[in-house]
Every structure is written in C-alpha cells, then in structure tokens.
C-alpha positions in Angstrom: 1.3 1.8 -3.0 0.7 -1.6 -4.5 1.5 -4.5 -2.2 1.5 -8.2 -2.6 0.5 -9.4 0.9 -0.8 -12.5 2.6 -3.6 -11.6 5.1 -4.3 -14.3 7.7 -7.1 -14.2 10.2 -5.8 -16.0 13.2 -8.0 -14.3 15.8 -10.5 -16.4 17.6 -12.6 -13.3 18.5 -13.8 -12.6 14.9 -15.9 -14.6 12.5 -14.5 -16.3 9.4 -15.9 -13.6 7.1 -13.8 -10.8 8.6 -11.2 -10.9 5.8 -13.8 -10.8 3.2 -15.3 -7.7 4.8 -12.0 -6.0 5.1 -10.3 -6.9 1.8 -13.3 -7.9 -0.3 -12.9 -4.8 -2.6 -9.2 -5.6 -3.3 -7.6 -7.7 -6.0 -7.7 -11.1 -4.3 -5.4 -13.6 -6.0 -6.4 -16.6 -3.9 -8.2 -17.7 -0.8 -7.6 -20.6 1.5 -9.4 -21.7 4.6 -8.1 -24.2 7.1 -10.2 -24.6 10.2 -10.7 -21.2 11.8 -7.8 -19.7 9.8 -8.6 -17.7 6.6 -5.7 -16.8 4.3 -5.9 -14.5 1.3 -3.2 -13.5 -1.2 -3.9 -9.9 -2.2 -2.2 -7.7 -4.8 -3.5 -4.1 -4.5 -3.0 -0.7 -3.0 -3.3 -0.4 0.8 -3.4 2.8 2.8 -1.7 3.0 6.1 -5.2 3.3 7.6 -6.3 0.1 6.0 -3.3 -1.8 7.2 -3.9 -0.4 10.7 -7.5 -1.6 10.6 -6.5 -5.1 9.5 -4.0 -5.4 12.3 -6.4 -4.0 14.9 -8.9 -6.8 13.9 -6.3 -9.5 14.5 -5.2 -9.9 10.9 -1.5 -10.9 10.3 0.0 -9.2 7.2 3.1 -10.5 5.6 4.7 -10.1 2.2 4.2 -12.8 -0.5 7.5 -14.1 -1.9 8.0 -13.4 -5.6 7.7 -17.0 -6.8 4.3 -17.5 -5.0 3.1 -14.2 -6.5 4.0 -15.3 -10.0 2.3 -18.6 -9.5 -0.9 -16.9 -8.2 -0.9 -14.4 -11.1 -0.5 -17.1 -13.8 -3.2 -19.3 -12.2 -5.7 -16.5 -12.6 -5.3 -16.2 -16.4 
C-alpha cells in the first residue's frame, strides 16, 4: 500500500542516521533536520513489518496532509 507519511526520529537512544538506514530505499520527498530530530516525508509502499520496525526504533509515523504532499511532489520536478 502506498502511503504518504512523515517519519520523525525523536528518540534520544539512536543516532541521527537511523531514519536513513530504515527508509533510505524509499521514495523520500524531503528531509529536515532540527537538532536531534530528523524528519522525512516519504511516499512509498510500507509493509506492516516495516512500520512495526520503525515504531520499535522510536520513529513517529504520521500522515502527510494533502496540501503538503502536493507541495513536496511539485518541488521535486
């Protein structure tokens, strides 16, 4: 299933590259880094197992609103 999600690493236990390791093979629309927080907008397929692994590693997953999704898509082109 294709999802447009915002993945945010807010865990202090893991290094800043954790999101890159977990979603680096996905269609990443944008990346943002503020202090220890990494935030990626991703539009791709995620299995239930992948979502579980992200959450276990302390990654917050939330949906991207439609307007932000269109902005990210049009920026890429």
